[in-house]
C-alpha positions as CSV (number, residue, x, y, z in Angstrom):
1,M,-5.9,-21.7,15.2
2,N,-8.2,-20.2,13.1
3,Y,-11.8,-18.5,13.8
4,P,-15.2,-18.4,11.2
5,Y,-16.9,-15.0,10.0
6,S,-20.2,-16.4,11.5
7,T,-18.6,-16.5,14.8
8,I,-21.5,-14.7,17.2
9,F,-19.4,-13.5,20.4
10,S,-21.8,-14.3,23.1
11,G,-19.7,-15.5,25.8
12,I,-16.8,-13.3,25.8
13,I,-14.8,-13.3,29.3
14,L,-12.6,-9.2,29.3
15,L,-10.0,-9.1,32.2
16,L,-8.1,-6.3,32.4
17,S,-5.2,-6.3,35.1
18,A,-3.4,-2.7,36.1
19,S,-0.4,-4.0,37.3
20,I,3.3,-3.8,36.3
21,S,4.3,-7.6,34.3
22,T,0.7,-8.9,35.5
23,S,-1.6,-11.2,33.1
24,I,-4.6,-12.6,34.0
25,S,-6.2,-15.1,31.5
26,A,-9.9,-15.9,30.5
27,Q,-10.2,-19.6,31.3
28,C,-11.3,-21.2,28.0
29,V,-13.0,-24.7,28.3
30,E,-12.9,-27.3,25.4
31,G,-13.5,-26.1,21.7
32,E,-12.4,-22.7,22.7
33,S,-9.5,-20.0,21.9
34,E,-8.5,-17.7,23.6
35,V,-7.4,-14.3,22.4
36,V,-5.7,-12.0,24.4
37,V,-4.4,-8.1,23.8
38,Q,-1.2,-6.9,25.8
39,I,-0.3,-3.5,25.9
40,L,2.6,-1.7,28.1
41,T,1.5,2.2,28.3
42,D,4.2,4.3,27.2
43,N,4.5,7.9,29.4
44,Y,1.5,9.1,28.5
45,P,-1.2,6.1,28.9
46,G,-4.2,8.6,28.2
47,E,-3.6,9.5,24.9
48,T,-3.8,5.0,24.0
49,T,-6.9,3.5,22.6
50,W,-7.4,0.3,20.8
51,T,-10.3,-2.4,19.4
52,L,-9.9,-5.7,18.5
53,S,-13.1,-6.9,16.3
54,D,-14.1,-9.5,13.6
55,A,-17.0,-9.5,10.7
56,S,-19.9,-9.4,12.9
57,G,-18.7,-6.5,15.1
58,V,-16.0,-4.5,18.4
59,L,-15.4,-7.9,20.4
60,L,-13.3,-5.9,22.9
61,T,-12.0,-2.5,23.9
62,G,-9.0,-0.8,25.8
63,G,-7.9,2.6,26.8
64,P,-7.3,5.7,27.8
65,Y,-5.3,4.3,30.6
66,S,-4.3,5.9,33.9
67,A,-0.7,3.9,34.5
68,N,2.6,4.7,33.0
69,N,4.5,1.6,32.4
70,T,2.1,-0.9,33.0
71,T,1.2,-4.0,30.9
72,Y,-2.8,-3.8,30.6
73,T,-3.9,-7.7,29.5
74,A,-7.4,-8.1,28.7
75,S,-8.4,-11.8,27.1
76,A,-11.5,-13.4,25.3
77,C,-12.7,-16.9,24.6
78,I,-13.8,-17.7,21.4
79,P,-15.1,-20.8,19.8
80,N,-12.1,-22.8,18.0
81,T,-13.6,-24.2,14.9
82,G,-10.3,-24.4,12.6
83,D,-12.0,-22.0,10.0
84,P,-10.6,-18.1,10.0
85,T,-11.8,-15.3,11.9
86,C,-10.0,-12.6,10.2
87,L,-9.9,-10.7,13.0
88,Q,-8.6,-6.2,13.2
89,F,-6.8,-4.7,16.0
90,V,-6.7,-1.1,15.6
91,I,-4.7,0.8,18.4
92,D,-5.1,4.6,18.3
93,D,-2.4,7.6,19.8
94,S,-4.3,11.1,20.3
95,Y,-0.9,12.8,20.0
96,G,0.5,11.2,17.1
97,D,3.3,9.9,18.4
98,G,2.6,5.9,19.1
99,I,3.6,4.3,22.5
100,C,7.3,3.6,21.3
101,C,9.8,5.2,21.2
102,G,10.2,8.4,21.6
103,Y,8.0,8.8,24.9
104,G,8.8,5.3,26.5
105,N,9.1,2.0,25.1
106,G,5.3,1.1,25.3
107,A,4.0,-1.7,22.7
108,F,1.2,-4.5,21.8
109,T,1.3,-7.6,21.7
110,L,-1.2,-10.2,20.2
111,L,-1.8,-13.9,21.2
112,I,-3.9,-16.5,20.5
113,D,-3.2,-19.6,22.6
114,E,-0.4,-18.0,24.0
115,V,1.1,-18.5,21.0
116,E,2.2,-14.2,19.4
117,V,0.8,-13.2,16.3
118,A,1.6,-9.4,16.0
119,T,3.7,-7.0,18.5
120,G,4.5,-3.2,17.5
121,G,4.3,0.5,19.1
122,N,6.3,2.3,17.1
123,F,3.1,4.3,14.9
124,G,1.9,7.7,14.5
125,Y,-1.6,7.7,15.2
126,Q,-3.0,4.7,14.2
127,D,-1.9,0.9,13.8
128,I,-3.8,-1.4,12.3
129,V,-2.8,-5.5,12.2
130,M,-5.4,-8.0,11.0
131,F,-4.3,-11.9,11.4
132,D,-5.9,-15.6,11.6
133,C,-7.5,-14.6,8.2
134,A,-7.5,-16.7,5.4
135,P,-4.8,-17.1,3.0
136,G,-4.7,-14.2,0.7
137,T,-7.5,-12.0,2.9
138,T,-4.4,-9.3,3.3
139,C,-0.9,-8.6,2.2
140,N,0.0,-10.1,5.9
141,D,-1.9,-13.3,4.8
142,A,-0.4,-13.3,0.8
143,V,0.1,-16.7,-0.9
144,V,3.8,-16.6,-1.9
145,L,4.2,-16.6,-5.5
146,T,7.7,-18.1,-6.8
147,D,9.7,-19.7,-10.0
148,A,7.9,-22.5,-9.9
149,D,4.2,-20.7,-10.5
150,Y,5.2,-18.9,-14.1
151,G,2.2,-19.5,-15.8
152,V,-1.6,-19.6,-15.6
153,V,-2.4,-18.6,-12.1
154,A,-6.3,-18.8,-10.3
155,Q,-7.9,-16.9,-8.2
156,A,-10.5,-18.8,-6.3
157,S,-12.1,-14.6,-5.3
158,D,-12.6,-11.3,-6.7
159,N,-9.9,-9.7,-4.4
160,F,-6.7,-12.0,-3.8
161,W,-3.1,-11.3,-2.2
162,Y,0.1,-12.4,-3.1
163,T,3.5,-11.7,-2.4
164,F,6.8,-12.9,-4.5
165,T,10.6,-11.8,-4.5
166,P,11.7,-12.4,-7.4
167,P,15.2,-14.4,-8.2
168,A,16.3,-12.0,-10.8
169,N,16.6,-8.4,-11.6
170,G,13.8,-8.2,-14.8
171,M,10.9,-8.1,-16.5
172,Y,7.7,-9.9,-15.0
173,L,4.7,-10.4,-17.0
174,F,1.1,-9.8,-14.2
175,S,-2.2,-9.6,-16.8
176,S,-5.7,-10.8,-16.7
177,C,-6.1,-10.1,-20.6
178,G,-8.5,-12.9,-21.3
179,A,-10.4,-12.9,-18.3
180,A,-13.6,-11.4,-20.2
181,C,-14.1,-9.7,-16.8
182,N,-12.6,-5.9,-14.7
183,T,-9.7,-6.2,-13.2
184,T,-7.1,-4.6,-11.3
185,L,-3.7,-4.8,-10.3
186,F,-1.7,-3.1,-7.6
187,I,1.8,-3.9,-6.7
188,Y,3.6,-2.3,-3.9
189,D,7.2,-2.9,-2.0
190,Y,5.6,-3.5,1.6
191,C,3.1,-4.3,4.1
192,N,0.6,-2.2,5.9
193,M,-3.0,-2.6,5.3
194,N,-3.7,0.5,6.8
195,N,-2.0,2.6,3.9
196,F,-3.4,0.9,0.8
197,G,-7.3,1.2,-0.5
198,D,-8.7,1.0,-4.1
199,T,-6.6,3.4,-5.8
200,N,-3.1,3.8,-7.3
201,E,-1.9,5.5,-3.9
202,G,1.1,3.6,-2.3
203,T,1.4,1.5,-5.0
204,I,5.1,1.3,-7.1
205,Y,2.9,-0.4,-10.2
206,Y,-0.3,0.1,-11.0
207,D,-3.1,-0.7,-13.9
208,D,-6.9,-0.8,-13.9
209,F,-7.6,-0.2,-17.8
210,E,-4.3,0.9,-19.5
211,G,-2.7,-2.3,-20.1
212,G,-3.9,-3.0,-23.6
213,C,-6.8,-5.2,-22.8
214,G,-10.0,-2.8,-22.3
215,D,-10.9,-3.5,-18.5
216,E,-8.8,-6.2,-17.7
217,A,-5.4,-5.0,-16.6
218,A,-1.9,-5.9,-17.4
219,I,1.8,-4.8,-16.6
220,T,5.3,-6.0,-17.8
221,A,7.3,-4.7,-15.0
222,L,10.3,-3.6,-14.1
223,L,11.6,-5.6,-10.9
224,V,14.7,-5.9,-8.2
225,G,15.9,-9.4,-7.5
226,G,15.7,-10.1,-3.7
227,E,13.5,-7.2,-3.2
228,Q,9.8,-8.6,-1.8
229,M,6.7,-7.4,-3.6
230,W,2.9,-8.0,-2.7
231,I,0.9,-8.2,-4.8
232,R,-3.3,-7.7,-5.2
233,W,-6.1,-8.5,-7.9
234,A,-9.1,-7.3,-7.1
235,S,-12.3,-7.5,-8.9
236,L,-13.9,-3.5,-7.7
237,D,-17.2,-4.4,-9.2
238,A,-17.1,-8.0,-7.6
239,S,-17.3,-8.9,-12.1
240,C,-15.1,-11.8,-11.9
241,G,-15.6,-13.7,-9.0
242,A,-13.4,-16.5,-10.0
243,F,-10.1,-16.3,-12.6
244,D,-7.0,-16.7,-14.2
245,W,-4.5,-14.6,-14.7
246,D,-1.0,-14.6,-16.2
247,F,2.4,-14.9,-13.8
248,S,5.7,-15.0,-16.1
249,F,9.0,-13.8,-16.3
250,V,10.0,-12.2,-19.6
251,G,13.7,-11.7,-19.5
252,P,16.2,-9.4,-18.3
253,P,16.0,-5.2,-19.2
254,E,16.6,-4.5,-22.2
255,G,18.1,-1.7,-24.1
256,C,21.3,0.5,-25.2
257,M,23.9,0.4,-22.3
258,D,26.4,2.8,-23.7
259,S,26.6,6.2,-21.7
260,T,28.0,8.3,-24.3
261,A,24.7,7.2,-26.6
262,C,21.7,9.6,-26.0
263,N,19.4,6.5,-25.4
264,Y,21.3,4.9,-22.5
265,N,19.2,2.9,-20.6
266,P,20.9,2.6,-17.4
267,T,18.1,-0.2,-15.8
268,A,19.4,-2.3,-18.7
269,E,21.5,-5.3,-18.4
270,V,20.9,-7.3,-22.0
271,D,22.4,-4.2,-24.7
272,N,19.8,-4.8,-27.7
273,G,21.5,-3.0,-30.2
274,T,19.3,0.3,-30.5
275,C,22.5,3.1,-29.0
276,I,21.9,6.1,-31.0
277,Y,24.1,8.6,-30.6
278,E,24.5,12.6,-31.0
279,G,24.1,14.1,-34.9
280,D,21.3,11.3,-35.3
281,P,17.7,12.7,-35.9
282,Q,16.3,10.8,-33.5
283,C,18.6,12.0,-30.9
284,N,16.2,14.6,-29.7
285,G,15.4,13.8,-26.5
286,P,12.7,13.0,-23.8
287,D,9.4,15.4,-24.5
288,L,6.9,15.9,-21.9
289,T,3.6,17.2,-22.1
290,I,0.2,17.7,-19.9
291,V,-3.0,16.1,-21.1
292,T,-5.1,19.0,-20.2
293,D,-7.9,17.6,-21.2
294,A,-7.0,14.7,-18.4
295,I,-7.8,17.9,-15.8
296,T,-11.0,19.7,-17.3
297,S,-12.9,16.4,-17.7
298,S,-11.9,15.9,-13.9
299,L,-12.1,18.7,-12.3
300,Y,-15.0,19.2,-9.6
301,A,-15.8,20.6,-5.9
302,T,-16.6,18.8,-3.3
303,T,-16.4,18.4,0.4
304,M,-14.4,15.5,2.9
305,N,-14.4,14.4,6.3
306,V,-10.6,14.1,7.2
307,N,-9.3,12.5,10.3
308,E,-6.6,13.3,12.4
309,T,-5.2,10.3,11.4
310,D,-5.3,10.3,7.6
311,C,-2.9,10.5,5.3
312,Y,-3.8,14.1,4.0
313,I,-3.0,15.6,6.8
314,E,0.3,14.0,7.9
315,E,1.9,14.2,3.8
316,G,0.4,17.6,4.0
317,C,-1.9,17.7,1.2
318,L,-5.0,18.8,3.8
319,N,-3.7,21.9,6.3
320,G,-6.3,21.0,8.8
321,F,-8.9,17.5,9.5
322,G,-12.5,18.3,9.4
323,Q,-15.2,19.1,7.1
324,R,-12.5,20.1,4.2
325,E,-13.5,22.1,1.1
326,I,-11.2,20.3,-2.3
327,I,-11.3,20.3,-5.5
328,R,-10.3,16.9,-6.9
329,F,-8.8,16.5,-10.3
330,T,-6.7,14.1,-12.5
331,T,-3.3,15.1,-13.5
332,H,-1.9,13.1,-16.1
333,I,1.7,13.7,-17.8
334,K,2.9,12.0,-21.0
335,N,6.3,11.3,-22.5
336,I,6.1,11.7,-26.2
337,G,9.3,12.7,-27.7
338,D,11.9,9.6,-28.6
339,L,14.1,8.7,-25.5
340,D,12.7,8.1,-21.8
341,Y,12.8,10.8,-19.5
342,Y,14.6,9.2,-16.7
343,I,14.5,10.7,-13.3
344,G,16.5,8.0,-11.6
345,Q,16.4,5.6,-8.4
346,S,14.8,6.8,-5.5
347,G,16.0,7.6,-2.0
348,G,19.8,8.2,-1.2
349,S,21.2,11.5,-0.6
350,S,19.5,13.0,-3.7
351,S,16.9,16.0,-2.7
352,Q,14.9,15.9,-5.6
353,F,12.8,12.6,-3.7
354,E,10.8,12.8,-0.5
355,W,10.2,9.9,1.8
356,G,6.6,9.5,2.3
357,D,5.9,9.0,6.3
358,C,3.0,7.6,5.7
359,H,2.8,5.9,2.7
360,N,6.0,5.0,3.7
361,H,7.7,4.7,-0.2
362,W,9.5,7.8,-1.6
363,H,7.9,10.9,-3.8
364,Y,9.4,13.1,-6.2
365,D,9.3,16.0,-4.3
366,G,7.8,18.8,-6.4
367,Y,5.6,16.6,-8.5
368,A,2.3,17.8,-9.8
369,K,2.3,20.8,-8.0
370,Y,-0.2,23.6,-9.1
371,D,-1.1,27.0,-8.1
372,L,-4.8,27.9,-7.7
373,F,-6.4,30.9,-9.1
374,D,-9.6,33.4,-8.6
375,I,-11.7,34.6,-11.0
376,D,-10.4,37.9,-10.6
377,G,-6.1,36.2,-10.8
378,G,-6.0,36.3,-7.1
379,F,-3.8,33.4,-6.1
380,I,-5.5,31.4,-3.5
381,P,-3.3,29.6,-0.9
382,V,-4.8,26.0,-0.8
383,G,-2.6,22.2,0.5
384,F,-1.0,20.8,-2.6
385,K,-1.9,18.0,-5.1
386,N,0.5,15.3,-4.2
387,G,1.5,13.7,-7.3
388,F,3.8,10.5,-5.4
389,C,5.8,9.3,-7.6
390,V,6.9,9.8,-11.5
391,M,5.8,6.3,-12.5
392,D,4.9,4.0,-16.1
393,L,1.1,4.0,-15.7
394,E,-0.4,4.0,-19.5
395,C,1.8,2.8,-22.6
396,S,-1.1,3.9,-25.7
397,G,1.8,5.6,-27.6
398,G,4.2,2.7,-27.5
399,G,7.0,2.2,-24.9
400,S,6.3,-0.4,-22.1
401,F,6.0,-0.7,-18.1
402,T,9.5,0.5,-17.4
403,Y,9.3,3.0,-14.1
404,G,8.0,2.3,-11.0
405,C,8.6,4.1,-7.5
406,S,11.9,2.5,-6.8
407,T,13.5,3.7,-10.1
408,M,11.5,6.8,-11.2
409,G,10.9,8.0,-15.0
410,I,8.5,7.8,-17.9
């Protein structure tokens, strides 16, 4: 059931129950729908609080609670017009261990007119669930793309989510070239709106203006068949409104398939006859360089207010919460050699990768690590700059977008 953004919740009926397995619901009349939040507490109910809100503000709140292993129910009657509302449920745990499954088997359940729309409980400090939204509003409501959609995709707004499961390994084109407005492309391998913002954090592929057509984003990305992706096209400055973008299967990954060659491409499925071998003048390997101008031109000091639940704390980028003094800068590493810098597939038992619990994907251990010194050369203990994935973000020197978070390299 869907409800409008403009709904005014002037007649909310709020009922709470603190009895085990007891659920008390508001009695809704014709033309209304019932939204229910059920909380089964864990062994530490005093750590749990939550809110339910829509675009107009907070509708319901709950916690902290006093009884463990108890089901609390809050419900509200809201007008049912058939249009989307886009409700947001935010649950917090002050200790950071969620409500399941370390210290009890707590859970939250969200229902609309007795139909379950979401459930959970295994999180850290916070979980956010958005539901009953218009198609494409969030990754949870992403519009499904298939190979039948290859060609021009007409997007109706500045911000829209899609999901796509590639039918086969290969190179896939996502391009807004020709849209005549400023676009940004985000590709993720999981869906958690709590982790996503307007930067490349958490993405496996990302482009803002490095795709070769100015402010219009474009990527030809290597995707693995059968693995679901979530794609967000956005105009962050709202300059586009509706715009068209191109979507197509370019073909299987090509390259040298001879493992004894200098330029062996382990991702290739079609040998394109480009193999070169030891003794060839071109067989000199990758050559990495740090673009120092990117650091010096972007370096600045600022402050940031950080919550206990922020990814910066969980992943160690900052050592404390509250107002922090930080240095921001961009790191740009280019491969100016003749061969790819191939790291490999992330995950598994390799010690070179580290799982990021907050962003739900693998990081390259130590990538973009730096040391900070004062004017006298004294070492200053700091957090660290999290480089996330070693991936292709621009191809101004040639080549193509080949590497992302699942298979890293430059």
